[in-house]
Wavefront OBJ file of the C-alpha trace (Angstrom):
o trace
v 123.412 152.541 87.733
v 121.124 154.883 89.741
v 121.726 158.614 90.211
v 122.680 158.335 93.905
v 125.461 155.966 93.033
v 126.673 158.241 90.231
v 126.911 161.114 92.668
v 128.935 159.012 95.082
v 131.369 157.874 92.337
v 133.034 160.964 90.979
v 135.476 159.097 88.737
v 133.823 158.625 85.292
v 135.973 155.568 84.506
v 134.778 153.702 87.542
v 131.197 154.688 86.821
v 131.418 153.377 83.222
v 132.977 150.139 84.431
v 130.181 149.568 86.902
v 127.549 150.218 84.243
v 129.087 147.675 81.835
v 129.350 145.097 84.592
v 125.686 145.468 85.433
v 124.657 144.952 81.791
v 126.844 141.905 81.423
v 125.405 140.304 84.571
v 121.896 140.970 83.302
v 122.641 139.238 80.004
v 124.033 136.192 81.800
v 121.041 135.975 84.107
v 118.565 136.219 81.208
v 120.386 133.466 79.289
v 120.384 131.178 82.323
v 116.679 131.841 82.880
v 115.828 130.880 79.284
v 117.866 127.692 79.553
v 116.044 126.645 82.701
v 112.674 127.276 81.038
v 113.618 125.148 77.992
v 114.872 122.334 80.172
v 111.606 122.347 82.034
v 109.579 122.004 78.823
v 111.559 119.110 77.137
v 114.031 116.419 78.285
v 117.745 116.858 77.996
v 119.026 116.474 74.447
v 121.851 114.296 75.648
v 119.401 111.473 76.414
v 117.980 111.425 72.864
v 119.933 109.899 69.935
v 121.160 112.320 67.296
v 118.796 111.374 64.424
v 115.734 111.872 66.682
v 116.648 115.305 68.006
v 114.860 118.381 66.765
v 111.741 118.387 64.570
v 112.755 115.414 62.391
v 114.639 114.981 59.108
v 113.526 115.254 55.516
v 113.053 112.231 53.233
v 116.178 112.943 51.188
v 118.417 112.779 54.250
v 116.830 109.543 55.425
v 117.221 107.885 52.014
v 120.820 109.081 51.848
v 121.458 107.427 55.209
v 119.917 104.175 53.951
v 122.082 104.288 50.826
v 125.222 104.769 52.880
v 124.303 101.842 55.110
v 123.597 99.621 52.100
v 126.661 100.365 49.990
v 129.147 101.510 52.627
v 131.944 103.989 52.091
v 133.743 104.624 48.834
v 136.846 102.818 50.088
v 134.947 99.595 50.589
v 134.021 97.052 47.918
v 131.496 98.130 45.268
v 127.847 97.311 45.627
v 126.741 93.774 44.992
v 125.690 92.694 41.515
v 122.605 91.159 43.084
v 121.276 94.687 43.670
v 122.335 95.921 40.242
v 120.439 93.178 38.346
v 117.022 93.425 39.980
v 115.197 94.293 36.770
v 111.541 95.151 36.289
v 110.318 91.828 37.678
v 112.274 92.633 40.848
v 110.623 96.037 41.066
v 107.224 94.353 40.874
v 108.171 92.082 43.749
v 109.358 95.014 45.857
v 106.162 96.860 45.031
v 104.197 93.986 46.538
v 105.576 94.718 50.003
v 104.508 98.358 49.802
v 101.087 97.409 48.486
v 100.718 94.904 51.316
v 101.186 97.670 53.877
v 98.670 99.852 52.036
v 96.085 97.063 51.620
v 96.223 96.294 55.331
v 94.574 99.691 55.989
v 91.344 98.701 54.196
v 88.196 97.768 56.086
v 87.899 94.183 57.272
v 85.436 92.956 54.657
v 87.363 94.294 51.653
v 90.621 93.086 53.199
v 89.227 89.565 53.703
v 87.994 89.270 50.120
v 91.211 90.631 48.629
v 93.577 88.442 50.680
v 91.496 85.330 49.984
v 91.633 86.025 46.251
v 95.405 86.608 46.298
v 96.063 83.424 48.297
v 93.807 81.183 46.205
v 95.134 82.499 42.873
v 98.794 82.079 43.840
v 98.186 78.565 45.194
v 96.374 77.475 42.028
v 99.038 78.912 39.724
v 101.926 77.252 41.546
v 100.187 73.876 41.667
v 99.526 74.010 37.917
v 103.012 75.205 36.980
v 104.817 72.580 39.075
v 102.342 69.705 38.396
v 101.135 69.325 41.973
v 97.389 68.821 41.629
v 94.853 69.583 44.376
v 97.439 70.986 46.746
v 97.455 73.704 49.364
v 100.179 76.299 49.852
v 101.938 77.777 52.846
v 104.063 80.892 52.263
v 106.972 81.503 54.639
v 110.097 83.669 54.829
v 112.432 81.060 56.358
v 113.076 78.274 53.870
v 112.987 75.543 56.548
v 109.898 76.869 58.297
v 107.539 75.028 55.954
v 109.099 71.656 56.798
v 108.739 72.398 60.522
v 105.012 73.095 60.011
v 104.671 69.870 58.004
v 106.244 67.935 60.887
v 103.662 69.417 63.254
v 100.914 68.357 60.865
v 102.329 64.833 60.705
v 102.467 64.634 64.512
v 98.854 65.794 64.857
v 97.783 63.318 62.160
v 99.545 60.270 63.646
v 98.960 61.090 67.336
v 95.230 61.672 67.753
v 95.500 62.530 71.461
v 98.419 64.913 71.043
v 96.230 67.982 71.552
v 95.020 66.603 74.897
v 97.920 64.593 76.297
v 100.789 66.471 74.652
v 104.283 65.167 75.282
v 103.085 62.077 77.178
v 101.856 60.611 73.896
v 105.267 61.180 72.286
v 107.041 59.705 75.306
v 105.140 56.427 75.132
v 105.896 56.028 71.413
v 108.756 58.216 70.240
v 108.482 59.653 66.716
v 111.332 59.188 64.235
v 112.237 61.660 61.450
v 114.484 60.225 58.710
v 117.000 62.498 57.005
v 119.490 61.657 54.294
v 123.207 61.914 55.021
v 123.373 64.292 52.028
v 120.768 66.670 53.502
v 121.769 70.287 54.027
v 123.705 70.852 57.255
v 121.761 71.900 60.331
v 118.346 70.776 59.087
v 117.844 68.093 61.734
v 118.908 70.360 64.580
v 116.534 73.065 63.350
v 113.586 70.653 63.310
v 114.295 69.403 66.827
v 114.549 72.949 68.146
v 111.286 74.000 66.491
v 109.341 70.886 67.534
v 110.822 70.491 71.014
v 112.013 66.952 70.235
v 115.237 65.357 71.489
v 118.009 64.558 69.021
v 117.454 60.753 69.265
v 114.246 61.340 67.331
v 116.409 61.997 64.244
v 117.657 59.092 62.149
v 120.453 59.684 59.637
v 120.080 57.452 56.584
v 123.413 56.747 54.825
v 123.901 57.044 51.089
v 124.813 54.338 48.605
v 128.285 52.881 48.900
v 128.346 50.199 46.186
v 125.613 50.725 43.607
v 124.164 54.015 42.387
v 125.190 57.533 43.241
v 127.152 58.070 46.431
v 124.912 61.072 47.134
v 121.598 59.161 46.985
v 119.796 57.684 49.944
v 120.287 53.933 50.406
v 116.706 52.637 50.146
v 117.482 49.106 51.335
v 119.261 50.393 54.426
v 116.362 52.788 55.091
v 113.896 49.910 55.098
v 116.067 48.045 57.579
v 116.130 51.119 59.863
v 112.346 51.453 59.706
v 111.845 47.822 60.700
v 114.277 48.142 63.584
v 112.494 51.264 64.900
v 109.097 49.565 64.738
v 110.446 46.595 66.693
v 111.743 48.994 69.373
v 108.314 50.550 69.801
v 109.022 53.774 67.905
v 106.778 55.440 65.330
v 108.307 56.255 61.887
v 106.852 59.696 61.307
v 108.392 61.553 58.359
v 111.001 61.110 55.635
v 112.806 64.033 53.967
v 113.954 63.183 50.421
v 116.053 65.299 48.065
v 115.297 66.264 44.487
v 118.724 67.783 44.082
v 120.981 67.531 47.122
v 122.414 70.692 48.601
v 125.966 69.668 47.649
v 125.989 68.109 44.174
v 122.334 68.238 43.051
v 121.655 64.480 42.948
v 118.076 63.194 43.246
v 116.980 60.341 45.491
v 114.947 57.450 44.140
v 111.700 59.164 45.040
v 109.505 56.512 43.370
v 110.823 53.688 45.559
v 110.804 55.943 48.616
v 107.140 56.752 48.005
v 106.271 53.059 47.896
v 108.152 52.460 51.120
v 106.402 55.377 52.852
v 102.952 54.132 51.788
v 103.815 50.694 53.145
v 104.708 51.964 56.620
v 102.460 55.052 56.796
v 105.291 57.635 56.693
v 104.856 61.210 55.487
v 107.109 61.926 52.477
v 108.479 65.455 52.049
v 110.653 66.437 49.061
v 112.878 69.495 48.647
v 115.689 70.503 46.339
v 116.675 72.683 43.417
v 115.711 70.088 40.786
v 112.021 70.643 41.587
v 112.238 73.725 39.362
v 112.458 71.459 36.295
v 108.853 70.358 36.919
v 107.829 73.512 35.040
v 109.594 72.345 31.845
v 108.172 70.187 29.103
v 110.678 67.366 29.634
v 111.189 66.165 33.191
v 113.255 63.175 34.323
v 111.321 60.312 35.858
v 113.097 60.624 39.212
v 112.044 64.266 39.596
v 108.561 63.665 38.186
v 107.915 61.163 40.979
v 108.023 64.085 43.425
v 104.556 65.149 42.262
v 103.142 62.147 44.165
v 104.705 63.077 47.504
v 102.788 64.418 50.523
v 104.508 67.802 50.508
v 107.307 69.720 48.774
v 109.129 73.021 49.337
v 109.732 75.398 46.413
v 112.001 78.467 46.303
v 110.783 80.505 43.303
v 112.708 83.626 44.395
v 116.211 82.556 43.314
v 114.859 80.417 40.447
v 113.164 83.395 38.795
v 115.407 86.183 40.081
v 112.748 87.706 42.341
v 113.996 89.476 45.489
v 112.077 89.378 48.781
v 109.748 86.622 47.547
v 108.679 83.988 50.120
v 109.308 80.279 49.819
v 106.301 78.009 49.258
v 105.438 74.640 50.750
v 102.807 72.711 48.811
v 101.019 69.928 50.689
v 97.959 67.699 50.516
v 95.661 67.260 53.520
v 91.919 67.031 53.947
v 91.437 68.164 57.553
v 91.422 71.997 57.768
v 91.323 71.864 61.572
v 94.672 70.083 61.777
v 96.272 72.438 59.273
v 95.033 75.372 61.344
v 96.454 73.864 64.540
v 99.744 73.115 62.813
v 100.077 76.715 61.625
v 99.855 75.965 57.889
v 96.725 78.082 57.555
v 95.795 81.303 59.303
v 92.818 83.619 59.578
v 94.993 86.706 59.873
v 95.004 88.895 56.744
v 98.628 89.817 57.306
v 99.658 86.151 56.938
v 97.710 85.816 53.708
v 99.335 88.963 52.311
v 102.716 87.179 52.239
v 101.727 85.834 48.827
v 101.170 89.318 47.361
v 104.745 89.859 45.982
v 104.679 86.443 44.329
v 101.129 87.039 43.047
v 102.271 90.203 41.284
v 105.516 88.704 39.951
v 103.910 85.591 38.472
v 101.447 87.727 36.562
v 104.229 89.981 35.284
v 106.378 87.072 34.055
v 103.634 84.840 32.708
v 104.086 81.137 32.029
v 106.472 81.734 29.127
v 108.696 83.960 31.209
v 108.794 81.474 34.084
v 109.644 78.537 31.827
v 112.224 80.588 29.900
v 114.190 81.479 33.029
v 114.286 77.915 34.309
v 115.141 76.565 30.859
v 117.930 79.144 30.448
v 119.525 78.040 33.726
v 119.448 74.381 32.682
v 121.011 75.273 29.318
v 123.844 77.073 31.067
v 124.664 73.978 33.099
v 124.543 71.778 30.000
v 126.822 74.177 28.140
v 129.390 74.159 30.924
v 129.210 70.390 31.220
v 129.844 69.847 27.497
v 132.746 72.306 27.523
v 134.429 70.778 30.580
v 134.391 67.316 28.968
v 137.009 68.588 26.510
v 139.308 70.008 29.217
v 142.065 67.800 30.595
v 142.612 67.368 34.334
v 138.993 68.319 35.125
v 136.679 65.726 36.635
v 132.897 66.284 36.449
v 130.527 64.918 39.097
v 127.151 64.777 37.342
v 124.374 62.334 38.061
v 122.330 62.692 34.859
v 124.257 64.133 31.899
v 121.047 64.957 30.030
v 119.085 66.959 32.591
v 121.250 67.826 35.602
v 120.952 71.545 36.428
v 123.969 71.389 38.781
v 127.570 70.870 37.624
v 130.261 69.959 40.156
v 133.860 69.712 38.972
v 137.360 69.561 40.372
v 140.954 69.628 39.206
v 142.897 66.388 39.506
v 146.147 64.858 38.302
v 146.737 61.141 38.175
v 149.435 59.543 40.292
v 151.235 56.332 39.337
v 149.318 53.475 40.883
v 146.081 55.412 41.492
v 142.693 54.996 39.875
v 141.950 57.965 37.598
v 138.222 57.521 38.080
v 138.479 57.644 41.843
v 141.166 60.205 42.353
v 142.867 60.144 45.735
v 141.344 56.744 46.664
v 144.240 54.443 47.609
v 144.895 51.182 45.823
v 147.303 48.412 46.904
v 150.068 49.552 44.549
v 150.135 53.122 45.916
v 151.552 54.204 49.239
v 148.819 55.532 51.583
v 150.940 58.473 52.685
v 151.627 59.554 49.089
v 147.952 59.277 48.169
v 146.958 61.262 51.259
v 149.406 64.038 50.424
v 148.110 64.073 46.862
v 144.539 64.358 48.133
v 145.396 67.305 50.404
v 147.394 68.994 47.662
v 144.540 68.693 45.174
v 142.061 69.990 47.761
v 144.156 73.105 48.371
v 144.594 73.685 44.640
v 140.863 73.270 43.982
v 140.102 75.731 46.753
v 142.485 78.214 45.111
v 140.946 77.539 41.685
v 137.429 78.179 42.966
v 138.395 81.470 44.596
v 140.190 82.623 41.447
v 137.203 81.788 39.232
v 134.821 83.588 41.584
v 136.904 86.739 41.236
v 137.402 86.487 37.467
v 133.765 85.589 36.626
v 131.630 86.915 39.499
v 128.334 86.421 37.606
v 128.916 82.655 37.614
v 127.876 82.347 41.264
v 130.369 79.549 41.932
v 130.730 78.040 45.393
v 133.579 75.991 46.851
v 132.595 73.007 48.983
v 134.209 70.009 50.662
v 132.818 66.543 49.929
v 133.571 63.529 52.068
v 134.693 61.239 49.240
v 135.694 63.497 46.355
v 137.340 66.242 48.395
v 137.184 69.959 47.616
v 135.060 70.742 44.533
v 133.600 73.749 42.716
v 129.821 73.873 42.228
v 127.959 75.657 39.450
v 124.205 75.909 40.146
v 122.672 78.430 37.713
v 119.127 77.750 38.929
v 120.033 79.462 42.191
v 122.189 82.279 40.782
v 121.752 82.884 37.018
v 118.453 84.776 37.208
v 119.700 86.933 40.075
v 123.170 87.655 38.684
v 122.122 87.874 35.029
v 124.459 85.200 33.670
v 124.528 84.511 29.915
v 126.007 81.878 27.626
v 129.041 84.062 26.899
v 129.833 84.050 30.604
v 130.037 80.242 30.539
v 132.571 80.445 27.706
v 134.571 82.978 29.696
v 134.457 80.656 32.711
v 135.821 77.744 30.658
v 138.577 79.970 29.246
v 139.577 81.010 32.767
v 139.711 77.369 33.854
v 141.976 76.515 30.918
v 144.246 79.456 31.680
v 144.697 78.285 35.286
v 145.449 74.652 34.458
v 149.169 75.193 33.582
v 149.669 76.923 36.932
v 147.941 74.094 38.782
v 149.811 71.281 37.030
v 153.185 73.022 37.329
v 152.675 73.721 41.031
v 151.571 70.177 41.766
v 154.617 68.751 39.983
v 157.043 70.984 41.881
v 155.651 70.315 45.363
v 157.388 66.948 45.815
v 160.658 68.256 44.361
v 160.501 71.245 46.693
v 159.960 68.965 49.680
v 162.974 66.803 48.795
v 165.227 69.817 48.260
v 164.227 71.380 51.589
v 164.733 68.134 53.491
v 168.191 67.776 51.919
v 169.229 71.346 52.864
v 170.728 71.972 56.283
v 168.985 74.603 58.369
v 165.629 74.372 56.582
v 162.533 72.550 57.778
v 159.704 71.536 55.447
v 156.282 72.370 56.903
v 153.421 70.204 55.656
v 150.444 72.569 55.411
v 147.483 70.885 53.642
v 145.607 74.169 53.262
v 148.340 76.029 51.352
v 147.909 75.856 47.550
v 151.421 76.987 46.617
v 154.681 75.134 46.072
v 155.195 74.646 49.783
v 156.017 76.077 53.195
v 159.502 76.274 54.668
v 160.900 77.399 58.006
v 164.490 78.337 58.797
v 165.848 76.808 61.987
v 168.262 79.224 63.603
v 170.874 78.326 66.205
v 168.658 79.098 69.235
v 165.514 77.490 67.808
v 163.685 75.226 70.267
v 162.293 72.498 68.039
v 160.102 71.001 70.760
v 158.328 74.289 71.544
v 155.202 75.416 69.698
v 155.191 78.958 71.081
v 156.008 82.168 69.257
v 159.720 82.597 68.508
v 160.694 86.319 68.403
v 164.162 85.693 66.988
v 162.823 83.390 64.288
v 160.095 85.861 63.437
v 162.702 88.598 62.986
v 164.804 86.386 60.702
v 161.794 85.345 58.604
v 160.642 88.969 58.281
v 164.037 89.932 56.884
v 164.019 86.870 54.631
v 160.603 87.799 53.259
v 161.821 91.303 52.473
v 164.896 89.983 50.667
v 162.869 87.481 48.623
v 160.345 90.091 47.534
v 163.164 92.380 46.428
v 164.289 89.781 43.891
v 161.215 90.595 41.722
v 160.598 86.995 40.690
v 157.304 85.562 39.431
v 156.759 83.764 42.734
v 154.795 85.234 45.593
v 156.078 84.964 49.162
v 154.137 85.385 52.374
v 154.980 85.034 56.037
v 152.644 83.525 58.585
v 152.440 81.127 61.526
v 153.064 77.443 61.047
v 150.122 75.105 60.503
v 150.455 73.392 63.891
v 152.333 76.006 65.937
v 152.896 79.745 66.310
v 156.343 79.785 64.702
v 156.846 81.922 61.612
v 157.248 80.339 58.178
v 157.690 81.418 54.567
v 154.805 80.463 52.281
v 155.729 80.131 48.579
v 152.875 80.677 46.143
v 151.831 79.193 42.829
v 154.355 78.590 40.027
v 153.316 79.783 36.586
v 156.401 78.468 34.798
v 159.197 75.948 35.167
v 161.020 76.944 38.352
v 164.533 75.945 39.360
v 163.621 74.566 42.769
v 167.224 73.879 43.790
v 168.178 77.518 43.196
v 165.088 78.680 45.084
v 165.826 76.529 48.125
v 169.523 77.475 48.126
v 168.653 81.169 47.913
v 166.316 80.841 50.891
v 168.916 78.975 52.961
v 171.813 81.337 52.130
v 169.758 84.490 52.640
v 168.382 83.298 55.981
v 171.864 82.332 57.124
v 173.227 85.757 56.184
v 170.445 87.482 58.102
v 171.083 85.343 61.169
v 174.868 85.917 61.066
v 174.456 89.655 60.547
v 172.030 89.819 63.429
v 174.391 87.828 65.633
v 177.329 89.996 64.551
v 175.399 93.110 65.481
v 174.523 91.696 68.879
v 178.142 90.675 69.526
v 179.398 94.048 68.338
v 177.022 95.801 70.712
v 178.379 93.816 73.617
v 181.990 94.378 72.525
v 181.439 98.124 72.143
v 179.885 98.312 75.588
v 182.814 96.518 77.179
v 185.279 98.641 75.151
v 183.704 101.848 76.396
v 183.935 100.672 79.978
v 187.592 99.698 79.507
v 188.373 103.044 77.823
v 186.819 104.908 80.745
v 188.970 102.954 83.200
v 192.146 103.577 81.186
v 191.421 107.279 80.728
v 190.809 107.672 84.449
v 194.078 105.857 85.156
v 195.902 108.143 82.663
v 194.498 111.229 84.380
v 195.755 109.970 87.728
v 199.233 109.327 86.256
v 199.274 112.797 84.719
v 198.327 114.289 88.083
v 201.216 112.489 89.787
v 203.636 113.468 87.005
v 202.768 117.201 86.908
v 202.314 117.654 90.632
v 199.624 119.299 92.724
v 200.849 122.890 92.192
v 200.237 122.773 88.480
v 196.565 122.002 89.135
v 195.992 125.354 90.951
v 194.596 127.818 88.359
v 196.873 130.862 88.845
v 199.909 129.074 90.251
v 199.719 126.374 87.599
v 199.722 128.916 84.789
v 202.799 130.738 86.132
v 204.615 127.461 86.756
v 203.824 126.163 83.283
v 205.130 129.448 81.806
v 208.494 129.134 83.558
v 208.775 125.344 83.166
v 206.486 123.920 80.449
v 205.545 120.257 80.579
v 206.119 118.214 77.444
v 202.936 116.100 77.671
v 202.164 113.584 74.940
v 198.665 113.270 73.463
v 197.253 110.072 74.848
v 193.856 108.738 73.798
v 192.052 105.525 72.950
v 190.451 104.308 69.726
v 188.135 101.320 69.404
v 188.639 99.023 66.410
v 185.187 97.706 65.470
v 186.619 95.056 63.164
v 189.079 93.590 65.673
v 186.991 94.425 68.713
v 190.032 95.784 70.601
v 190.970 99.031 72.337
v 194.107 100.707 70.887
v 196.166 103.804 71.649
v 195.957 106.957 69.516
v 199.711 107.638 69.807
v 200.310 106.160 66.334
v 197.718 108.506 64.866
v 199.223 111.665 66.426
v 202.820 110.710 65.553
v 202.378 109.647 61.926
v 199.257 111.720 61.221
v 197.637 108.579 59.701
v 194.831 106.426 61.087
v 195.542 102.702 61.148
v 193.770 100.488 58.615
v 193.075 97.710 61.102
v 192.081 94.186 60.260
v 190.228 93.339 57.049
v 186.634 92.329 57.864
v 185.506 88.806 56.945
v 183.640 88.307 53.695
v 179.906 87.825 53.674
v 178.963 84.180 53.143
v 177.493 83.457 49.748
v 175.997 80.471 48.024
v 178.093 77.566 46.829
v 176.675 77.920 43.367
v 176.185 81.233 41.537
v 173.954 80.965 38.509
v 174.666 83.142 35.494
v 171.348 84.563 34.234
v 170.693 85.888 30.778
v 169.696 89.532 30.305
v 166.027 89.961 31.249
v 165.796 86.523 32.882
v 164.018 86.579 36.242
v 165.291 84.701 39.305
v 164.558 80.993 39.831
v 163.877 80.379 36.108
v 165.337 77.348 34.388
v 167.502 78.286 31.376
v 166.576 77.049 27.918
v 168.755 74.458 26.208
v 169.837 76.868 23.500
v 170.994 79.499 25.953
v 172.835 76.856 27.972
v 174.665 75.671 24.876
v 175.653 79.207 23.930
v 176.929 79.991 27.418
v 178.900 76.728 27.555
v 180.497 77.334 24.111
v 181.467 80.905 24.963
v 182.946 79.871 28.288
v 185.038 77.071 26.669
v 186.423 79.369 23.954
v 187.299 81.976 26.554
v 189.194 79.396 28.614
v 191.147 78.232 25.534
v 192.254 81.834 24.776
v 193.447 82.262 28.344
v 195.476 79.036 28.113
v 197.170 80.253 24.879
v 198.126 83.550 26.474
v 199.618 81.755 29.478
v 201.647 79.441 27.202
v 203.046 82.332 25.126
v 203.935 84.375 28.191
v 205.594 81.350 29.764
v 207.728 80.690 26.646
v 208.811 84.335 26.458
v 209.909 84.317 30.094
v 211.935 81.169 29.473
v 213.706 82.705 26.446
v 214.515 85.802 28.447
v 216.007 83.719 31.198
v 218.329 81.881 28.731
v 219.467 85.039 26.811
v 222.825 86.723 27.697
v 222.841 89.530 30.202
v 221.942 92.901 28.750
v 223.644 96.196 29.283
v 222.036 98.286 31.953
v 221.296 101.006 29.482
v 219.909 98.690 26.794
v 216.244 99.106 25.872
v 213.689 96.745 27.365
v 212.671 93.738 25.257
v 209.380 93.735 23.391
v 206.276 92.363 25.121
v 204.788 89.015 24.235
v 203.033 89.067 20.905
v 199.233 88.785 20.897
v 197.766 85.317 20.387
v 195.805 83.988 17.449
v 195.033 86.077 14.428
v 196.394 89.229 16.058
v 199.940 87.873 15.872
v 200.457 88.438 12.145
v 199.003 91.900 12.296
v 201.391 92.857 15.090
v 204.380 91.617 13.124
v 203.293 93.580 10.047
v 203.121 96.759 12.059
v 206.639 96.183 13.351
v 208.107 95.794 9.832
v 206.284 98.795 8.384
v 207.263 101.364 11.004
v 210.466 103.493 10.254
v 213.757 102.706 11.975
v 214.731 105.322 14.552
v 218.406 105.698 15.478
v 219.167 105.277 19.141
v 220.484 108.350 20.954
v 224.139 108.401 21.844
v 223.340 108.502 25.512
v 221.683 105.112 25.317
v 224.498 103.367 23.462
l 1 2 3 4 5 6 7 8 9 10 11 12 13 14 15 16 17 18 19 20 21 22 23 24 25 26 27 28 29 30 31 32 33 34 35 36 37 38 39 40 41 42 43 44 45 46 47 48 49 50 51 52 53 54 55 56 57 58 59 60 61 62 63 64 65 66 67 68 69 70 71 72 73 74 75 76 77 78 79 80 81 82 83 84 85 86 87 88 89 90 91 92 93 94 95 96 97 98 99 100 101 102 103 104 105 106 107 108 109 110 111 112 113 114 115 116 117 118 119 120 121 122 123 124 125 126 127 128 129 130 131 132 133 134 135 136 137 138 139 140 141 142 143 144 145 146 147 148 149 150 151 152 153 154 155 156 157 158 159 160 161 162 163 164 165 166 167 168 169 170 171 172 173 174 175 176 177 178 179 180 181 182 183 184 185 186 187 188 189 190 191 192 193 194 195 196 197 198 199 200 201 202 203 204 205 206 207 208 209 210 211 212 213 214 215 216 217 218 219 220 221 222 223 224 225 226 227 228 229 230 231 232 233 234 235 236 237 238 239 240 241 242 243 244 245 246 247 248 249 250 251 252 253 254 255 256 257 258 259 260 261 262 263 264 265 266 267 268 269 270 271 272 273 274 275 276 277 278 279 280 281 282 283 284 285 286 287 288 289 290 291 292 293 294 295 296 297 298 299 300 301 302 303 304 305 306 307 308 309 310 311 312 313 314 315 316 317 318 319 320 321 322 323 324 325 326 327 328 329 330 331 332 333 334 335 336 337 338 339 340 341 342 343 344 345 346 347 348 349 350 351 352 353 354 355 356 357 358 359 360 361 362 363 364 365 366 367 368 369 370 371 372 373 374 375 376 377 378 379 380 381 382 383 384 385 386 387 388 389 390 391 392 393 394 395 396 397 398 399 400 401 402 403 404 405 406 407 408 409 410 411 412 413 414 415 416 417 418 419 420 421 422 423 424 425 426 427 428 429 430 431 432 433 434 435 436 437 438 439 440 441 442 443 444 445 446 447 448 449 450 451 452 453 454 455 456 457 458 459 460 461 462 463 464 465 466 467 468 469 470 471 472 473 474 475 476 477 478 479 480 481 482 483 484 485 486 487 488 489 490 491 492 493 494 495 496 497 498 499 500 501 502 503 504 505 506 507 508 509 510 511 512 513 514 515 516 517 518 519 520 521 522 523 524 525 526 527 528 529 530 531 532 533 534 535 536 537 538 539 540 541 542 543 544 545 546 547 548 549 550 551 552 553 554 555 556 557 558 559 560 561 562 563 564 565 566 567 568 569 570 571 572 573 574 575 576 577 578 579 580 581 582 583 584 585 586 587 588 589 590 591 592 593 594 595 596 597 598 599 600 601 602 603 604 605 606 607 608 609 610 611 612 613 614 615 616 617 618 619 620 621 622 623 624 625 626 627 628 629 630 631 632 633 634 635 636 637 638 639 640 641 642 643 644 645 646 647 648 649 650 651 652 653 654 655 656 657 658 659 660 661 662 663 664 665 666 667 668 669 670 671 672 673 674 675 676 677 678 679 680 681 682 683 684 685 686 687 688 689 690 691 692 693 694 695 696 697 698 699 700 701 702 703 704 705 706 707 708 709 710 711 712 713 714 715 716 717 718 719 720 721 722 723 724 725 726 727 728 729 730 731 732 733 734 735 736 737 738 739 740 741 742 743 744 745 746 747 748 749 750 751 752 753 754 755 756 757 758 759 760 761 762 763 764 765 766 767 768 769 770 771 772 773 774 775 776 777 778 779 780 781 782 783 784 785 786 787
């Protein structure tokens, strides 16, 4: 503040206030000026994501962020065992990706020499290990990408003018690609999308139906399809065979397929997990025939437990120009560096290490197969018992009139509906078994799959999982032990399902729901009074009843598990009853469900009715009280209602007014007067409420026995004996008391002052003892007043 202003303002308080205000305004203006300058130099921070703001983050923070994204929060599931069992060979593979980025910075000449050496070495090693002589290699990340490139090569080889005329050549003579019905799902659609071909260019070859494995390609039918396509002017282009199908690991008859392809000029491509056994000393003849095919796809990553390793497609072709056009070869160094992780890993493992891992996986499958042969109710689906690296098994239980070898396949002596229900029941139980085994033995790498003929099965493929998950022989023994421990639960549940269905159908108010996907004893729904059976929509009243029923059932603390969910074919709520681990009294279970649901419905209806009755009672009480007030007004007169005059008048002439009120009886649902309460000073008892409905049969359980358990024979005999003896004692007491009353009736009339007669003597052995006590006690003279 300047001096002239200080002279004008004589008050020091006002002068100090003005000075402080000027300083504050200056600070605000300076801060705003700095903000405008910073905004002019850099963009607004609100437009930039948080991690990119400022001068960057340190390496520790970035790695911590990556770790959190990989493993999630602490509340989530723990990190995968696949990451925990990488091992040193996995570290070598991961190192290859970092080295590839570093090598790409070299000068062009050094980079060309190094990538050529890496590619040629890896190709030679793989061809020698897997017995594919004089082959070339294409490394790719997507497992199906190699087959798509092979199809392009086959098109360029069979259509010489394809480069010039393009699709016109294919239109005049449409190519045909043959796939097995057991091929992995989505393979044909992927090839058509990659090649730009319509779906009619795919031909699905069925599997054997009479002779041979039902998962092998039918060679005779394939030949018939090829002849028909040639007659229609089509060109058979390529055949995809399986050395180990994706489902059960069966191998096609590759030798016969190779002869057929040579006869008609078709390219033969082989893929499958059984190709890994080519590295072993002993190889089955069906798999060994794959070494004569035109191309094959290998997946050494899961076979050897190597993460981030590319798949490899080995092929034979003499024209480098066509392979370049097809994309199988490339002049880019980055494409050649894809083989670097595998180049490092193969050197680290060596031939012995590679063979040992593949051999170990095959031994695990053989060990499981031999162990499962000794387990009842387990069916094994194995093509070759000596060398199959894939084991597929399922739980089954024979039905009367069904073929044990072809479980769930109907025969004339069995009803189709019963066999179909058995098939669905076994499928649900096998699905439950597979999920339980996956949780108990996670290193097993089991998968649950649905087969068209056999149904739901469990697959064990150690070649694809053992090296990654680190499975050992002891884990196979643990897996077999877990299977044996679950068999009693499966057999008991399957036996009780039909009994449960019959009991529910015979019980009024309950509806059996046939859910093929539920592995438990069964599904039941309670039909209440207002249930619309024809509707499939959500039922709020039924949902409320089933929620209360579920709560009551869980409070019983039985060994059964109960769940509530929508019905299989509608939105109505049902009660799902889980697996049975012991012999369950199904009749008691069903009766408990019916009685409990009925009680919940009646209590709910009683509450609703009571609410309506109370509402009407309140309205009636209000009307009666208003009428009583009007009567009191007429009885007392208008003068008594005036404040001062009424008080004086009441003092000279009091009014004897009775206490009148209303009480609502909830039990009777009626409105009553309170005059009885004020007169006798006692509240009326009212009507006794009705008893809660209970079951027709009450089962007496032993101490410690859980609900729904069948009693043992010994305990039943003991309870029956004790109950019979107790009834006999009661009959004796009634007879003795009846005889005593008769004697008293026939005796002469006693004097009013005479003492009362003795009570009836105790029955049985206590009778003598009572008499002895009477004789031993001293005689007491009667008082004169009593004589």
